[in-house]
LUMVEXKE-923199 format. One line per 2 residues: number of its first residue (from 1); for each residue x, y, z of C-alpha. Coordinates in steps of 0.1 Angstrom, whole numbers, plus 2048, in hexadecimal, padded with zeros to 3 digits. Each point is the difference from the previous one (the first is absolute). Layout:
// LUMVEXKE-923199
NUM	X Y Z  ...
***
This chain:
// LUMVEXKE-923199
1	7FF 7FD 7FF  80F 826 7FC
3	805 815 81A  7EA 81B 80C
5	806 821 810  7E9 81A 80E
7	804 822 7F1  7E8 818 814
9	823 813 808  801 809 7E0
11	7EA 826 7F0  7ED 7ED 7E8
13	7FC 7E0 818  7DC 7F3 808
15	801 7E7 817  806 7E1 7E3
17	81C 7EC 7FF  81A 802 7E6
19	819 7E1 7F7  81E 806 811
21	817 7FC 7DF  7E9 819 7EC
23	802 817 822  82B 801 7FF
25	7FC 801 7D6  7EC 822 800
27	814 80F 81E  822 7FA 7F6
29	81D 816 80E  7E9 81B 809
31	804 7FD 826  825 807 7FD
33	7FE 817 7E0  7E3 816 80F
35	817 806 820  810 81F 7EB
37	7DC 80A 7F8  7F1 800 825
39	80F 824 80B  7F0 80F 7DE
41	7E2 7EF 804  7FD 80B 825
43	807 824 7F4  7E4 7FC 7E4
45	7E9 7F3 817  805 81C 817
47	7FB 81B 7E4  7DE 7EB 7F6
49	7F3 800 825  809 825 800
51	7EB 804 7DF  7DE 7E6 80C
53	7FE 81B 81D  804 81F 7EE
55	7E3 7F3 7EA  7ED 7F6 823
57	804 7DC 7F6  812 7F7 820
59	7FD 80E 821  81F 819 806
61	807 7EA 81E  801 7E2 7EF
63	813 811 7E8  81D 80B 81B
65	800 7E0 80F  805 7F1 7DA
67	81E 817 7FD  810 7FF 81E
69	800 7D9 7FE  80A 802 7DC
71	81C 817 804  80E 7E5 81E
73	801 7E2 7E4  811 813 7E9
75	81C 808 818  801 7DB 806
77	801 7F4 7DC  819 817 7FD
79	818 7F3 819  7F5 7DD 7FB
81	7E9 7F7 81B  7E3 7FA 7E6
83	7F7 7DC 7F5  7E6 7F2 7E8
85	7F9 7DB 809  7F8 7EC 7DF
87	7DB 7FD 809  7FB 822 7FD
89	809 802 7D8  813 820 800
91	808 826 80F  7DD 80C 7FF
93	7F0 7E5 813  81A 800 81C
95	7FD 824 802  7D7 803 805
97	807 7E0 81B  81A 815 814
99	7E5 81E 7FD  7E2 7EB 809
101	815 7F2 81C  808 825 811
103	7E5 813 7F7  7E4 7E7 7FF
105	7DD 80E 7EA  813 81F 7F7
107	81A 7E6 7EC  7E4 7F0 7ED
109	7F6 821 7EF  821 806 7EE
111	7F5 7EA 7E0  7E2 816 7FC
113	802 814 7DC  822 7E7 7F7
115	80B 7E6 7EE  81D 7E7 806
117	806 80C 7DC  806 824 804
119	80F 7FC 823  81E 7EB 7F2
121	806 81B 7E3  800 81B 81A
123	815 7EF 816  818 7F7 7DC
125	801 824 7F7  807 808 821
127	81E 7E9 800  809 806 7DE
129	801 827 804  819 7FC 81E
131	814 7E8 7ED  805 817 7E4
133	80A 81C 816  819 7EC 814
135	80D 7EE 7DB  803 827 7F8
137	817 80A 81E  815 7E0 7F6
139	804 80E 7DF  807 823 808
141	81E 7F3 818  80D 7EF 7E2
143	7FE 816 7EA  816 819 817
145	817 7E5 806  809 7FC 7DA
147	802 829 7FB  81A 7FD 81E
149	811 7E4 7EB  7FE 817 7DF
151	80D 81D 811  81B 7EF 813
153	80C 7F0 7E0  7F6 818 7E9
155	821 805 7E6  80E 7DA 808
157	805 7F1 7E0  7ED 7DF 7F7
159	7FC 7F5 7DE  7DD 800 7F2
161	7EE 7DF 7F0  7EB 7F9 7E3
163	7F9 7DE 7F9  816 7F4 81D
165	81F 80D 7EB  813 823 809
167	7F0 81F 7ED  807 823 80B
169	80C 80B 81E  7EA 801 81E
171	80A 80B 827  7F4 7F0 81F
173	7EA 81E 808  7EE 7FD 7E1
175	7F8 7DD 805  7F3 809 827
177	7EC 81B 7F4  7EC 7E9 7E5
179	7F1 7ED 81C  7F6 81F 811
181	7F1 80D 7E8  7EB 7DE 7F8
183	7F3 800 824  7F9 826 800
185	7ED 7F8 7E5  7ED 7E5 810
187	7F7 817 81D  7ED 813 7E8
189	7EF 7E3 7F8  7F7 7F6 81F
191	7E7 825 804  7ED 7F0 7E3
193	7FC 7DB 813  7FA 813 81F
195	7E1 815 7ED  7F0 7DF 7F7
197	805 7F2 822  7F2 820 80B
199	7D9 7F3 802  7E8 7F5 81D
201	7F3 7E1 7F2  7EB 7FA 81F
203	7D8 807 7FD  802 7E9 7E0
205	7F7 7DD 818  7FD 7E6 7EC
207	805 810 7DF  7D7 816 7FB
209	803 815 81F  7E7 7FA 81D
211	7DC 812 807  80B 815 81B
213	805 827 803  827 7FB 808
215	81A 818 7F7  819 7F6 7EC
217	815 81F 7FD  7FF 803 824
219	812 7DF 806  818 80C 7E2
221	80D 81F 812  7FF 7F4 820
223	81A 7E2 7F0  814 81D 7ED
225	7F4 7F3 7E0  7FC 81F 7E8
227	7E1 7F3 7EF  7E9 7E1 804
229	802 7E3 7E2  7DE 808 7F3
231	7F5 7E2 7EA  7F9 7DD 820
233	804 7EF 7DD  824 811 7F6
235	808 7FB 825  7FE 7DB 7FF
237	810 7FE 7DB  81C 811 80E
239	80B 7E4 812  821 7F8 7F0
241	7FF 81B 7EC  810 818 81B
243	818 7E2 80F  80A 7FD 7D6
245	808 825 805  814 800 81F
247	815 7DF 7F6  807 813 7DA
249	80B 819 814  81C 7EE 818
251	80A 7EC 7E4  80A 81E 7EA
253	811 80A 81E  811 7DE 7FF
255	809 804 7DE  816 81C 802
257	810 7F2 81C  806 7DA 7EE
259	816 816 7E5  817 80C 81C
261	802 7E0 814  806 7EC 7DE
263	822 81D 7FC  809 7FB 824
265	801 7DB 7F9  815 808 7E2
267	816 819 808  80A 7EE 822
269	80B 7E3 7EA  828 7FC 800
271	802 801 7DF  7EE 828 805
273	80B 805 822  7F2 823 7FF
275	7EC 7FA 81F  803 7ED 821
277	7E6 7F5 81B  80E 804 822
279	802 7DA 810  7E4 807 816
281	7EA 801 7E1  80E 7DE 7EF
283	7FD 7DD 80F  816 7E3 7FA
285	802 7DC 7F3  7FB 7E1 812
287	81E 7F0 7EB  815 81A 7F3
289	811 816 819  808 81E 7E9
291	7DA 80B 7F4  7F0 820 808
293	7DE 7FA 7F3  7EE 81E 7F5
295	7DE 7EE 80B  7EF 825 80E
297	800 803 7DB  7F3 7E3 7F2
299	7E4 7FE 817  7FA 825 7FB
301	7FB 7FD 7DD  7EE 7DF 807
303	7E6 817 812  7FF 816 7E3
305	7EE 7E2 7EA  7F1 7EF 81D
307	7EC 823 806  7F5 7FD 7D8
309	7F4 7DD 805  7EA 80A 81E
311	7F3 81A 7EA  7F7 7E8 7E4
313	7EF 7EF 81C  7EB 81C 806
315	7F6 806 7DE  7F8 7DD 7F7
317	7E8 7F3 823  7EE 825 7F7
319	7FF 802 7DA  7E5 7ED 7ED
321	7E3 801 816  7E1 813 7F9
323	7F5 822 815  7F8 802 826
325	80E 7E9 81C  80D 7DC 7FE
327	80F 7E7 81E  81F 803 7E4
329	80A 821 811  80A 7EF 821
331	822 7F0 7ED  80A 822 7FB
333	80A 80B 822  81C 7E7 803
335	816 808 7E2  7F9 826 806
337	80F 7FF 821  81A 7E8 7F9
339	807 81B 7E5  800 81E 818
341	815 7F1 817  81B 7F7 7E4
343	802 81B 7F6  80A 815 81F
345	81A 7E7 80B  80F 806 7DD
347	7FE 826 802  80E 7FD 825
349	81D 7E8 7F5  80B 815 7E5
351	800 820 814  819 7F0 812
353	815 7F1 7E3  804 822 7EC
355	813 812 816  814 7E2 809
357	80D 7FD 7E3  828 7FF 7F2
359	80D 814 7E9  81F 7F2 7EA
361	806 821 7EE  822 7F3 7F5
363	7EF 7E3 7EE  7E6 80E 7F2
365	816 81F 7F4  815 7E4 7F0
367	7E4 7F0 7EC  7FA 821 7EF
369	818 803 7E0  802 810 7E5
371	7E7 7EF 7EB  7E4 812 816
373	80A 81E 7F0  7F4 7F6 7E1
375	7E1 816 7FB  810 81B 812
377	81D 800 7E9  7E9 803 7E4
379	7ED 81F 810  827 812 802
381	801 7F9 7DC  7DE 812 7F8
383	80C 81E 815  817 805 7E9
385	7E9 7FE 7E1  7FF 7DC 7FA
387	7DD 7EF 7F5  7F2 7EC 81A
389	7FE 7DF 7E7  829 80B 7F3
391	804 805 824  7F1 7DA 80C
393	815 7F1 7DE  820 810 806
395	803 7F3 829  7F2 7DD 7F5
397	81D 7FF 7E6  816 80C 81D
399	7F9 7E4 818  801 7E6 7E5
401	824 80B 7F5  80F 802 827
403	801 82A 7FC  7E4 808 817
405	80E 818 817  7E3 816 812
407	804 81F 810  7ED 7F8 823
409	800 822 808  7F1 80B 7E1
411	7DB 803 807  7EE 805 825
413	7DF 7F7 807  7F1 81B 810
415	7D9 805 7F9  7E3 7F0 818
417	805 7D9 803  825 7FE 7F4
419	81B 7F6 812  80C 822 80B
421	7DB 80B 80D  7EB 7E5 811
423	7E9 818 804  801 7F6 82A
425	7F2 820 80C  7DC 7FD 7F1
427	802 7D7 802  805 80D 826
429	7DF 816 7FF  7EE 7EA 7F3
431	807 7E7 819  7FA 819 81B
433	7DB 806 7F0  7FA 7DD 7FC
435	80A 7F7 826  7EA 81F 80B
437	7E1 7F3 7EC  807 7DD 814
439	801 814 821  7DF 815 7FB
441	7EC 7E5 7F3  811 7E9 81D
443	7F5 818 819  7DC 804 7EF
445	7F9 7E0 803  80A 7FF 827
447	7EC 81E 808  7E6 7EC 7EE
449	7FF 7E0 816  801 817 81F
451	7E4 810 7F7  7F2 7DE 7FD
453	80D 7F6 821  7F7 81E 810
455	7EA 7FE 822
***
C-alpha cells in the first residue's frame, strides 16, 4: 500500500489525505530553499497586514499584533533560527503557522485578499531587489580594483594580442582599464534590471485580483516600490521573466570577468611569465611538489559558465508555458538562488585577487619586440606623405627581408582610450555616480522596511 500522510498543515489543505510520495514530490526542496525567502515573506506580509487595516478589512489591533510578530519572525529567519518542517510544505505555510501560534485569531486573518501565488511573487521580488543591490555593490568594488590596477601600471608595456598572436603594443594599464570599463557598463545596465523589479505584484492574488476594496498603491509605496504591476495576469506571467533578466545581467558581468580570468591564466604561465599569483592564491599537487596551481582562477572561470547554465535552466523551466500561474514555477527558485549565491562568491574572490596579482614588467617588456610596431611604422611613413596602402606594403616588405627597424617613439597615443590616456578620471566619476545610486537606493529600501516595522 502506498504511504499516506495528512497535509492539513498546508495553506491549501482541507483535511484530506495525500499519498506520501506525491507530497514529497510536490514539496521538493522548498523547506530548504524557502529559508532564504522567509525574511522577505515576513516583510511583505507585514505590509499586507497594514494595508488590510488601512482599508478596514482588519482591525488596527490585529494588524499591530501581526506586524510585531512578523518582525520577530523576520529577525529569527535572518539569524537562521527559523525552521520549515517538511509537512508544512513551504515557507509561506510555516510563516502563517508561526503567526497563528503567536497571535491566535489574528494570524488566521493574514491571508485575506491574497493568494500564495502573489505572496511568493512578492517575497521573490523583494529578495531579488536585495540581491541585485548586493551584486551591484560588489561589482562596483571590483570595478574600483581594476581602476586601481590600471592606474598603478598605466605605462608598463604589455604585448597586445589578436588571435592569441602578438599584434600591437599595449600596456597593463590599458588591459586593466578594459575590465573596469566593462563593469561600469554593467552598472549602468543594472538600473534597467532594477526598473523591471521595481513593480509591486501584491494584490494580483492567483492572477485575477480579488473582489475586495484593497489598496495596491498603498502597499507598493509602503514597501518602497515605485509602481504597481498593474495586470494581475502579467504578474503571474512575470515568474521566470524577471529571474531570467536578473541572471542574464549576472551572466553578462561574468562574461567580462571570464575574459580577464582567461588572460590571467595565460599570462601567469611560465611560457609568458607576465603575471604571478601569490602563493596564498594557489594550491599544490598531491604528486608533484613543484606545482603551484591557479585553482582559484580556474574555478572562478568555471563559475562564469555555471552561471550561464543556471540562467539557461531558469529559461528552460519558464519557457513554453501558457499564461497565468503553473506549478512549474516552483522549480525556478533553486537555480535562481544558487546562481545569485555563486555570483556573489565570484565577485568577492576576484575583488581580492586583482590587487594581489604580481606584475613581471621585465618579462612583459621583453616580449614587446619590434614586430609589434609594424602599424606604428606605417603611420609614421604616412606622416611623411605616403599613402597608407603604400606605407602598409613597404612595412610588409621590410618585415619580409629583415630590414624592419621601427622608431618606437615616433608616434605616441594621446587620444582618449589610447595607451597614453586611459580616461581614468572620467571612469572614476562614473564609478562614484554608480556607487551613489546604489547607496541611495539601498537607503530607500531600508527606510521602506523601517516604515513597515514601525510600531
